[in-house]
C-alpha positions as CSV (number, residue, x, y, z in Angstrom):
1,M,0.0,0.1,-0.4
2,F,1.7,3.2,-1.0
3,S,1.5,6.1,1.1
4,G,-1.1,8.5,-0.5
5,H,-3.5,5.6,0.5
6,R,-4.8,6.8,3.4
7,K,-5.6,10.2,2.0
8,I,-6.9,8.7,-1.1
9,R,-9.3,7.0,1.4
10,S,-9.9,9.6,3.5
11,E,-11.4,11.8,0.7
12,I,-13.6,9.2,-0.7
13,G,-15.8,9.2,2.8
14,K,-16.1,13.1,3.0
15,E,-19.3,13.9,1.3
16,R,-21.4,10.4,3.0
17,T,-21.7,12.0,6.4
18,A,-24.4,14.7,5.9
19,P,-27.5,13.9,8.3
20,W,-30.0,13.6,5.7
21,L,-28.2,10.1,4.5
22,Y,-29.0,8.5,8.0
23,P,-31.5,5.6,8.0
24,R,-35.1,6.1,9.1
25,L,-37.3,3.9,11.2
26,A,-40.5,3.2,8.3
27,G,-42.0,0.0,10.4
28,P,-41.2,-2.9,12.4
29,G,-38.0,-4.5,11.3
30,V,-37.9,-1.8,8.4
31,I,-35.2,0.9,7.8
32,K,-36.0,3.4,5.2
33,M,-32.9,4.8,3.7
34,P,-32.3,7.7,1.3
35,L,-31.5,7.3,-2.0
36,T,-27.9,8.3,-2.8
37,T,-26.3,9.9,-5.7
38,G,-26.0,8.2,-9.0
39,F,-28.5,5.6,-8.2
40,Q,-32.4,5.6,-9.4
41,R,-34.1,4.4,-6.5
42,T,-32.6,2.6,-3.3
43,T,-35.4,0.0,-4.2
44,P,-38.3,-1.5,-6.8
45,N,-41.3,0.9,-6.5
46,N,-39.2,3.0,-3.9
47,R,-40.7,0.2,-1.2
48,A,-38.3,0.6,2.4
49,E,-35.8,-2.5,2.5
50,P,-35.7,-4.5,5.0
51,V,-33.1,-4.6,7.8
52,E,-30.6,-7.0,6.4
53,I,-30.2,-6.0,3.4
54,W,-29.7,-2.0,4.6
55,K,-27.3,-3.5,7.0
56,A,-25.9,-5.0,4.0
57,R,-25.4,-2.0,1.7
58,K,-24.3,-0.2,4.7
59,F,-20.9,-2.6,5.4
60,I,-20.6,-2.4,1.2
61,E,-20.6,1.4,1.6
62,E,-18.6,1.6,4.6
63,N,-15.5,-1.0,3.1
64,S,-15.5,-0.8,0.1
65,V,-12.4,-0.1,-0.6
66,E,-11.3,-3.8,0.5
67,E,-11.9,-6.8,-1.3
68,L,-15.6,-7.8,-1.0
69,S,-17.3,-11.4,-1.1
70,L,-20.6,-12.4,-1.0
71,K,-20.0,-14.6,1.8
72,K,-18.1,-11.9,3.9
73,V,-20.7,-9.8,3.2
74,A,-23.4,-12.4,4.6
75,K,-21.0,-13.2,7.4
76,A,-21.2,-9.5,8.5
77,V,-25.1,-9.2,8.1
78,N,-25.6,-12.8,10.3
79,I,-27.5,-14.2,7.1
80,S,-26.0,-17.0,4.7
81,A,-25.0,-15.6,1.4
82,N,-27.6,-17.6,-1.5
83,H,-30.5,-15.4,0.7
84,L,-28.7,-12.2,0.8
85,S,-27.6,-12.8,-2.3
86,E,-31.2,-13.6,-3.7
87,K,-32.7,-11.1,-1.4
88,F,-30.4,-8.0,-2.7
89,K,-31.2,-8.4,-6.1
90,Q,-34.2,-8.5,-5.5
91,V,-34.8,-5.5,-3.1
92,T,-32.6,-3.2,-4.9
93,G,-33.1,-4.7,-8.8
94,V,-29.1,-5.0,-8.8
95,N,-26.7,-7.8,-8.5
96,F,-24.5,-7.8,-5.6
97,V,-21.4,-7.5,-7.8
98,E,-23.0,-4.7,-9.7
99,H,-23.7,-3.3,-6.5
100,I,-20.1,-2.9,-5.5
101,A,-18.6,-1.8,-8.7
102,R,-21.7,1.3,-8.5
103,I,-20.4,2.0,-5.6
104,R,-16.7,1.7,-6.4
105,F,-17.1,3.8,-9.8
106,E,-18.7,6.4,-8.0
107,N,-15.7,6.9,-5.6
108,A,-13.7,6.5,-8.3
109,S,-15.5,9.1,-10.4
110,E,-15.3,11.9,-7.1
111,L,-11.4,11.4,-7.0
112,L,-10.9,11.8,-11.1
113,R,-12.0,15.3,-10.6
114,N,-8.2,15.8,-8.8
115,P,-5.9,16.1,-11.3
116,N,-3.1,16.0,-8.5
117,L,-4.3,12.2,-8.2
118,R,-2.8,9.5,-11.0
119,I,-5.6,7.2,-12.1
120,S,-3.5,4.0,-11.2
121,E,-3.5,5.4,-7.6
122,I,-7.4,6.3,-7.7
123,A,-8.0,2.1,-9.0
124,F,-6.5,1.2,-6.5
125,A,-7.6,3.0,-3.1
126,V,-11.4,2.9,-4.1
127,G,-10.7,-1.1,-4.5
128,F,-10.2,-2.8,-7.6
129,Q,-8.1,-5.9,-7.7
130,S,-6.4,-4.2,-11.3
131,L,-6.2,-1.6,-13.3
132,S,-7.4,-3.7,-16.3
133,Q,-11.2,-4.2,-14.3
134,F,-11.1,-0.5,-13.3
135,N,-11.0,0.0,-16.7
136,R,-13.3,-2.0,-17.9
137,V,-15.8,-1.2,-14.7
138,F,-15.5,2.8,-15.5
139,K,-16.2,1.8,-19.1
140,R,-19.1,0.0,-18.5
141,F,-20.6,2.9,-16.7
142,A,-19.1,6.4,-17.7
143,R,-19.2,5.4,-21.3
144,K,-15.8,7.1,-21.7
145,S,-12.1,5.4,-20.5
146,P,-10.9,6.9,-17.1
147,S,-8.6,9.3,-18.7
148,Q,-11.5,10.9,-21.3
149,Y,-14.1,11.2,-18.2
150,R,-11.1,13.5,-16.4
151,A,-10.5,15.7,-19.5
152,D,-13.9,16.2,-19.9
153,V,-14.2,16.7,-15.9
154,S,-11.2,19.1,-16.1
155,S,-12.9,21.3,-19.0
156,D,-15.6,21.9,-17.3
157,E,-14.0,22.9,-13.8
158,K,-11.0,24.8,-14.8
159,G,-8.9,26.2,-11.3
160,F,-10.9,23.9,-9.1
161,F,-8.0,22.3,-7.8
162,P,-4.5,24.2,-7.2
C-alpha cells in the first residue's frame, strides 16, 4: 500500500456524512434509507428495504475499498450468502457484484476530479484489484475511459484544484 492511500481513502468518505443520509425507521424491522447519488431508486417501486439488506448495503459502502465477497458481507449481516444474494437482487434491482462496482465507480469518479492523483492510484484506492478491471468497469458505467472522463471534467472545472 502506497503512502497516498490514507489520503485518498479519507477523501472517499467525506461526502457521505451528510445528516440527511442517515436512515429512518419505517416500521417494525424495516429501515428506510434515503436515495444516494447515482442510484435511480433505493428499491424497486421505492419501497422501504429490509433491515438485513440495509445493513449489507451499509457494510459494503463502509468497506468498499477492501476486497469484498458475498460470503464476507453475508457473515457481517448474519444471514446466508444465498439468501443475501437473492434478497439483494430482489430488493435493490441489481446484483451484489454490480452494486459494489457502482459504489467503487462513484468513488473513483469523485477522485478523478483531482488532477493531482494518478488514475492507477485511484483505481487501487477505491477497491479495484487490477487496473484493467477498473478500466473495464469505469468504461461500462461512464461510457468513456477514466482519462477521457477526467479530461471532460477538468475542462468543466478549470481552477477547482490548485
